[in-house]
Structure formats: C-alpha cells, structure tokens
N, C-alpha and C positions, 0 to 999 in steps of 0.2 A: 363519570357523569357529574354534572353540576347538581344543585339541589333538586332540579326538576328537568324533565325532558319528555320526549314522545317515543312510544314503541314503534319500531320500524314495521313490525308485523301488522299492527292494527291500523296504522295510518292509511287512510283511503283517499288522500288528496282532495278533500272536500273544501278546504280553505276556511272551515268554520272558525278555527283558532285564529287565523289571520284577521278575519272580520271582527272577532271579539277583542283582539289585542288593541288597547287604546294608544299604544306608542309604537306600533309596528316593530316589535322586538322578535318577530318570528319570520324566518326565511324558509323558502322551499328550495331544496337542493336535491337533484335527482329524484324528484317526486316524493320527497320526504320532508316533513315539517321539522324544523330545528329552532330551538330557542337560542337567541343571541344574548348571552348573559350580560354583556356590556351595555345593552340597551334595555334589558328586562327590568321591570319594577316589582316583579313577583306578586302581582295582584291576584293571580289564579283564575282570571277570566277565561283564559284559553282552555284550561282544564274543564271548567264548567260547560263550555261551549262544545267540546269534542263529543260527537255522537257515538264514536267508536270506543270511548273510554280508553284512549291510547296513552293516558298519562303514566309517567314514571316519576316517582318521588324517591330521592335517596334517603333511605332509612338507616339510622345509626343505632338501632336498638341493640344490635350485636355488640357494639362498642360499649353501650351502657351496661349490658350484661357482663362484659369483661371487667368494667370498673367495679361492679358490684361483687364479682367473684374475687377481687383483689383485696388488699389491706387498707386502701385509702377510703376515707369517708365519702359517701355519695349522698348528695342532698337534692331533693326535688323541689323546685320552685314552680308552683302551679298557678296559672292565670285565673282570675276570678270568674271568667266565663265558663269554667268547668261545671258550675252549678246549672247552667242553662241546658246542658245535655244530659247530665246525670240525675237531674230532678230530685225526686224523693230519696234517692240513694246518695246524695251529695255528702252527707255526714259520714258515709262509709269509705269515701275516697282515701282519706289518710291511712286507714287500715289496709285498703287494697294496695296502696303504694308501698307500704311497709312489707306486705306479703311478697311483693315483687323484689324486695331486697334493699329498698332505700333506707338509709340510716336516719335521715331527718326529712320531714315533709312540712313545707311552709307555704303560706299564701303569698303570692307575688305582691299583692296589694298592701301587705303589711308595712311597706316602706314608701307608700305613694305620697304621704303628706308633704315631705319636702319638695317633691316635684310640683304638686298643686300649688304650694306656697310660692315657688319660683314663677309659675304661670301667673299667679295673682299679682306678683310684683310687676311683671310686664304689662298686665292688664290695667295697671294704675299709672303707667308712665304717661306723662303729658307731653308726648313728642310727635303726635299726629301720624305715627307710623303704625302699620298693620303687622301683627306678629302671628305666627302659626305654631300650633302645638307640635311637639315631637313624638307623640304617642305612637303614631302609625308608621311603621318602617316603609310601607309601600309609598305613602305620600312623601316621606323624606327622600326616597329614591327618585320619585317623579320630579321633585324640585331640583335635586342635585344634577339629574341628567338632562332635564328638558326645560327647566326654568332657573337657570344658574344665577340670574340676577336676584333671586329671592332666597338664596341660601342664607343670607344674613337675616332674613325675616323669620327663619325657624328658630324658636327659642333654644339656645344652646344647652339643652338639658338632656341627659340620657333617658331612654325609655325605662319604664318600671322593670322590665325584664333584665336589662343590663345593670341598672342601679342595684336591684335586689341581688344579682349575682355578685357584684362587688362587695356588697354588705355581707353576704354569706361567706365569701372568701375571708373577710375580715374576722367574722365570728368563729368559723370552724377551721380556719387555716388556709394558706395559699394552695396547699396540696389537695384540698378538698375538691371533688368533682361536682360541679353544679349542672344539673340537668333541668332546663326550662321546658315545661309542658304547657302548650297553649293552642289557640285556635287559628294560628297564622303560619302560612308557608314562608312569608317574608322574614319571619323571625329566625328561620334557619340561616339566612344570610347574616343576621345580626350575630349569630353564634360564631360565624367565620370572621366577622369584622372586629369583634371585641373579645379579647382573651379571657374575660371573666366568665363567660358562658362556655362550658365545654361542649355540650350537645343540646340541640333543640329537637323535641318531639312534638308532633301534633296530637290533638285529642283523638283523631282517627287512629293514629299509631298506638296510642294508649289503649283504646278499646280493643284493637286486634291483639295486643300483648296480653290483656286480661283474659281474652278468650283462649289464647294459646296456653295460658297457665291454669285454665279452668277455674278462675276466680269468679265466683258468682256473687254479685252484689246483693242478691236477694237473701242469701244465707249468712254472709259474714256479719260480724258485729260492727258497731260504730267506735271510732276513736277520734280524739281531737287532733288538730294540727299542732306542731311544736310551737309555732308562733303564728298569730293571725292578724288580720287587719282590724282596726278598731271599728270602722264603719264604711270604708270606701269599697263596698262590694258591688256597686252599680256602675262601675267604670266601663264595663263592656257595652253599655247601651248608649244610644245617641245622646250627646250632651252630658254623659256621665263625668268626664274629666273636668268640665267647666261649670257644673251645676252649683258647686259651693261658691265659686268666684262670682257667678251671676247673682247669687242671693245677696252678696255684699255690695251690690251696686258699684261696679268698677267704673273707671273713667272711660274705658274703651267699650265699644259695642261688642257683644259676644255673638259670634256666628257659628252655628253647627252645620257641618256639611258631611253627608255620607254618600258613598257611591263614587267610583273613580271618574265617571263622566261629569258629575257635578263638581268634583274637585278640579278637574281640568277647566271647566267653565269659569269657576271663581278665580282661578289663577290667571286666566285670560283677562278677566275683568280687572284684576289687580294690575296686570301688565298695562292696561289702558289707563291706569290711574284713577279708576272709579271707586276703589275701596280705600278708605283712610281711617286711621285711628280705631282699628278693630283688632280683636283677638279671634282668630279663626281656628276652631277645633275640627280638623279634617280626619275622615276615615275612608279609606279606599273601598271598603266593603259596604254594600247597601245594608242597612240596619246595624251597622257597626260590627263589633267583634262577635256578637252572638251568631253572626252569619259569615264567620271568617273562612278563609280559603282552606284551612286545615281541619274544619269541622267534619264530622262523619256525615255520610249521605244517608239520612234517615227520613222518616215521614213527619218529623216534628217541624212545625212551622216556626218562623222567627218570632211570632207573637207568643207561642207557647214557651219558647226558650226565654223570652223576656220575663214571662210570668214565673217560670221556674226560678230565675235569678232573683226576682223580687221576693218570692216566698222563702228562698234560702236565706236572703239577707235579713228578713224578719226573724226567722228562727235563730240565726247565728247571733244576732244582736241581743237576744234574750238570754242566750247561754253564757256560761262563765268560761270562755275560752282563754287560753294562755296568751297573755300579751306581754311582750318583753319590755319591762320598765326602763331598761338601759338603752333601748333602741336609739333614742335621740343622741345619746353620747357616742354610740357606735357610728351612727350616720354622720355625725360631725367630723369623723375621721376619714370618711370616704368621699372621693370626688364624685360630684353629681353632674359634672360638665361633660358635654359631648359636642364637638365642633362638626359643622356640616360644610362641605366644600363642593365646588363644581366638579362634576364627573361627566361633563357633556361630551358626547361623541358626535363629531361633525361628519356629515355625509359629503362624499366627493360630488362635485357638480359637473355634469357633462357640458360640452360646448353645444351651441345651437345645432350644429351639423350632426354631432353625435346623438343628440336628443331626437332629431328628426329621423335618423336612421333606425333608432330603437323603436320609435313610434310606428314607422313603416313596417318593421318586423312584427309588430303587434296588430297590423291591419288598420292602423290609424293614419290615413293618408291626408285627411283634412279635418277641419273642426267638426264636421257632421259625423265623422267616425268616432269622435271622442264622446262616448256615452256617459262616462263618469258614473257608472252604475254601482261601483263599490263592491261587486261580487268577488273581486280578488283580494279585498281587505284594505285597499287604498282608496282615498277619497276621490282622487282624480286619475285619469289615464296618464297625465304628465307625472304625477307623483309616483305612480307605479313604474314608469319608464326610468325615473331616477333611481328607484329601488333596483331595477334590473342592472343599471349601470354600476351600482354598488354591490352587486352579487347577492342581493337580498331577495330577489324574486326571479322567476323565469318567464320568458315571453309567453309560453303556452298557458300561463295562469289566467289569461283573459278569456273568461267563459263565453261572452258573446262572439269574440273572434274565433275561438275554437269551434263553437257551435256553427257559426256561419261557414267556416272552412269545411267542417264535416258535412254540413248540409249541401254545400256546393259540390263536394266530391260525390256525395250520394246522388244528387240530382244529375250530375254528369253521367254517372253509371246508369241511373234509371232511364235517362233520356236517350243515351247513345247506344246502349246495348241492343244487339239485333234480336235478342230474346224478348218474347212477350211477357210482360209482368202486370199483374193485377193484385190489388189488395181488396180482400173480401171481409166484411165484418161478420160478427157472430149471428147476425140476422140474415146472413147470406145475401147481402147487398153489396154492390160495387162501391168501393171507397175511392179508388184511383186506378187509372189505366196509364201505362206508359205509351209513348208514340207508336211503338211496334204493335202493341195490343190494339190501339185505336185503328191502325191501318188494317189489321186482321179482321176485327169485328165491324169495320166500316162505320165507326161511330166516334164522335169526339169525347174526350174525357169529361167535359162539362155535362154533356147529355147523358153519358153513361152513369155518372155518379148518382147513387141511390137506387138504380135499377136492380131488380133481382137477378142473380147470376143464372137462374134457370132460363133466361132469355137467350143465353149463349152457350151454356155448358150444363152438364148433368149435375143438378144440385144435390143429388143423393150422395155423391162422392164427397162433397164439401160437408154435408150433414154428418156423415160417418166419421170424418176426420175431426170435426168439432167435438163430437161426443167421445171418441176413443182417444183423441190426442196422439194418434199414431199417424205419422206422416207417410205420404206415398211419393215415390221417386221414379222418374223416367218411365211413366206409364204411357203406352201407345193407345191413342183414342182416335176413332174415326167419327167425324162430325158429318152427319147426313145432310143437314140443312144447307151447308155451303160446300159439300163434297170435298172436305179437306181432312188431312190426317195430321195429328200433332203428337209430340212427346211432351207430357206434362208432369210437373211435380207440384204437390200441394203441401204446404208446411204450416202447421199451427204455431202461432207466436203467442205464448201464454201471457207474457208481460203486457202485450198490447191488445190481447183478446181479438186478434184478427188472423186471417189466413193469407198466406203469400202464395200466389199462383204464378208459376214460371213455366213457360212453354216454348217449344220450338216448332215452327210450321215446317213439316217435312213433306207437304203435299207434292211439290215438284220432284223431290227425291223419290217419293213413292211412285209417281207417274213414270219417272225415268227408269226406275227399277222394273216397273211393269212392262214398259216398252222393251227394255233389254230382255226381259223374260219371254215376251211375245216373239221377239226376234230369234231367241234361242229355240223356241218351240217350232217356229217356221223353218228354221235351219234344219232341225231334227226331222221334221216332216219331209222336207225336200230331200234330205239325205236318204230317208227311208224309201222315197219314191225311186231315187236313183238306184238304190240297192235292189229294189224289187224289179226294176226294169233290166238291170244287169243280170239278175237271176233268170229272167225270162229269155233274154238273149242267149245266155249261157245254155239254157235248156234247149232252145231252138237249134243252136249250133251243135249241141250234143246229139240232138235227134238226127240232124242231117248227117253228122259224122257217123252215126250208127248205121244208117241206111247204106251210105257209101262203102263203109267197111264191109258190110254183109255182102254187097254186090261184088266187091273186089275179091272177097274170100271165095265166093262161088266160082267166079271167073278163073281165079288162080287154081282152084281145086280142079276145075274142068281141064285147064291147060296141063296141069300136072298128070292127070289121069291119061290124057292123050299121049303125052310123052312116054309115060310108062307102058302104054299099049304098044307104041311103036318099037320100043326097045325089046319087047317080048317076042315080036314077030321076027326080028332079025336073029 
C-alpha cells in the first residue's frame, strides 16, 4: 500500500471521497474507491469526508521501533504544531519521546531562520514576479501536477522538515536515523522523496504509540529539547512563515492563503495573469498546520489549538532552553535547496464519437440529460465521461441515471404486474395503488390516495401488523362487499414506515372450483340414484325369480312323485 488508501470492507460506494477530492485523484474500480498516487496531492480531504472511516494509513512505527532497538542513533524532529494538541503537557513531550527510545529530540523549527531569510530575499526582488512558499508539501504537489507552468514560481528551498533532517544528519552522522513527527500526511511522501528523512509519523500515530506504551503525560516529568527554536514557534498558524517578512515592509505584497479550494482559486487567478509582484504563503489545510491531515480526531477546535500554540510559545521564550550556538556554522555546510519540477499526468482524450457513446451509456442522450449535478465527484457529465474513458470512473457512478433506471424498472414492475399492489402509510391511509389494484377496487389511484384502507379492506389486520411488525403472507380473505376472494400478503417496511399490500384476485378460480365441486356432487348424486335404481331392479328380479323357482320346484316334485307311484304299481 502507498502512504494512504481505503479499506475494502468499509467502503460503501457513497462517492463522498470523490466529491471531496479537489483534483479527481480517486477512481472507483469494481465498486471500490482507490487513490491514484500519481494524481494525489495528499491533502487528506477524502479521509475527512469518508462517513465510513474507511481510511488506511501506512504506519512505519514498527520500523522506528526496529531502529530504536538497534545500535544506530535515532533522532526525533518534531514539528512546532505539537504544542497545539498537547497543550499544557507540551513541555513533557521531550521526556515522552525519550521514554519511547529516541536518543535525541529537537524542534524542527530550530533551523527555520535560513528558510525565512530565503523567502525574504525573494520578497524583495524587484522583478514583478509572484513567488510561492515551499512550506506545504500538498501545495507543492498541486503545482507540480496541475499547474506545471508555476513550478518555477515555487521558491526553490527545502521544507523545514527536510532541511532539519539534512542538518541532523550533518550533526549526528549520516547513519543516524531521522524520524520526523508532524501534523501532515503529505510529509510521509516527503520522507520517500528525500533520503534525509528516514520515516515520517503523524501526531495521531504518536498519540497511539504513547497509549500503547502507557506513557501518561499527566504523571511524567518535564525535560527540555536537545536543541530548540529561538522564537519561530508560531509557524503552524496562518501567516506564520511570512509574519517576520511582512513586518520588514518587503517590495512584494504578502498574501496568505489557507484551504485547498482557495489555493486552487488563487492559482487560477495567477494563471490569468491577475497576480503580480507578490509572495504567496499557501497552506492546503484550512487554519494551516494546526488543522493538518495527520492531526488526531479529537474535540479540540482549531481556535483552541492556536491558543495552545501561543501559550506554549510564551512559556518557551521565557525559559532557558538549549540553543545550539554553532547552528549557523553547521547550516552553512548543508544544502537548503530543493528543485520543483513538472509531474503532470495528462488524461487521454476520447474522440467525439467515443465521447457520445460513453455519454449514452450514462443515459445522457442530449443536453437536457446532462444535469452536471456533481454527485459523482466530477463537475460536469462530460468531465465524468472522460474519466470513464481513462478508467478512472464507472458508468454506474451517475446517481441520477441509476436512480432513474431503478425507478423505471420499479415502475414497470409496479404497473405491469398482474398482482394488486397498494402502499399503506402508518395512519392506515392509501398512498398508492397500482393499475391492477385500481381495477379491482374500481377507483383511480388519484382518488384513492389518502383514503382510509378500511373502505376496502379489514383495517384491523393492518393495525396489528403495524404494531407487531410481524408480516403476514398468502392469507385467504373473502370480501363480502364485492363478493370476491383474494390471497393477500401484508409487509411492514420499517425504513419507509409504510405497509406493502400485495394480493391476487382468485375469485374466478374460486368460482370455477365451486362449479367443479358442484358438478362432482351432482355426479355423485346421480350415481347414487342409478345405484339405488339398480338395487330396486335387482330386488324385483330376485323376487320374481324366487316365485318362479318355487312353482317349478312344486311342479317337478309332483312330477317326481307321480313317476315314483307308477313304478311302484308295476
């Protein structure tokens, strides 16, 4: 994983991250949001927008622990904004970091003077050109990737984190491991781009590490930093880096900008040639570094953080902290320069025919279909279609289109099904009837809407289901008022707080069954009559046969006797 990404389990396809991303650096592939690192400026807006907290941040704390357990020196360079979150415990942070195993602990701002001096030099150039500070890595990436014409406008000076890491390597040796701890996710990419910083941790990661080690800031003592800043502790607030320059009345106008949207706006203005002879101090995070993307998610407001920072600065300036008197000599041996170059990623452009086909697949057949609602994260439907062409988006990301398609399918089913369907609200009133139900109840949907269900069906059944939330299925009901028989199901829809009534009119089937039953009964009765008649005939025949047999017997007996008498006389 890159420095940041999204959890597959938690991603719910809501597109909140796409809408939040100012540079469209997020694509959806197989219903999963993915960060495109070549386009990302690591501003952290997507993480803040995600309602599912699906963020994944690559943590290298285990590697830091590995360094600490080894023989090499490990130095912590901590950004001045630490005081904004640790407040009254700020003086205990050096002690806490040493308890974690760091050999040396220094303030990053201890070497900021040369950087500010470089900025001031550019602020006093009489060249009518506008320059941009290089403090914010997200802004630097924004310009390198999306405003390549202004890479030369970024003052070619390393950020305090990178420059301090170079200085620390010079002081403690090249083999020393430098761990920068700050408020910014984008600094993690600085650690990859510049070999001076070995690992970057956020303040959120630091807090979690302290909890893991059961280091309680309430109970541990205070310790000073090894080396501290003389006075540049207010750098993390808006205008902090250029405050000193502005006080000296430079030749160029000083402009402070915070928030990525405003940064983009001012770069667009610069593109139009509207800003000249200025020094712009840009920060991608609203309220600057005290509201950085790597800050803990707590209940402390940005204004409280600013106040914490100011109070710490007052206390620290009164205390006798260790300041390295040889720092200027050391700094003079370390390069402060950093070049910024274009890293623009161009999108492939579809032909007009290809674009039309993509638009059609999104349900955009003409201009009227192009709502440009922005729900997919793109400003226009055409822009989204180009993203589809570049495999950055999927066709079904168009919410109005998908909703319309789903509604059309639902309406087709609702209208065309032979089953009767009705929607009943919790007040037992009709909300909607489908055509089959209209025909059965002999009333239009418009007239039926709002009528109590008791006018057509037994309301007690609906009342019981509303209360019990237990659905009934395939119940046979006889309706006396229109002499019909139906099979009905009543389903309570909790989310919508309505009941769905689905029924099938089986009146004809019932009548047919009754007719068949009647025919069977008639056939049985007829068969019984035949049987009875046959029995009567049989009995009559038997009676006649009995009389005839008796007469025959008498006659034959008499004949026999006569013959016997004749024989005896002879």
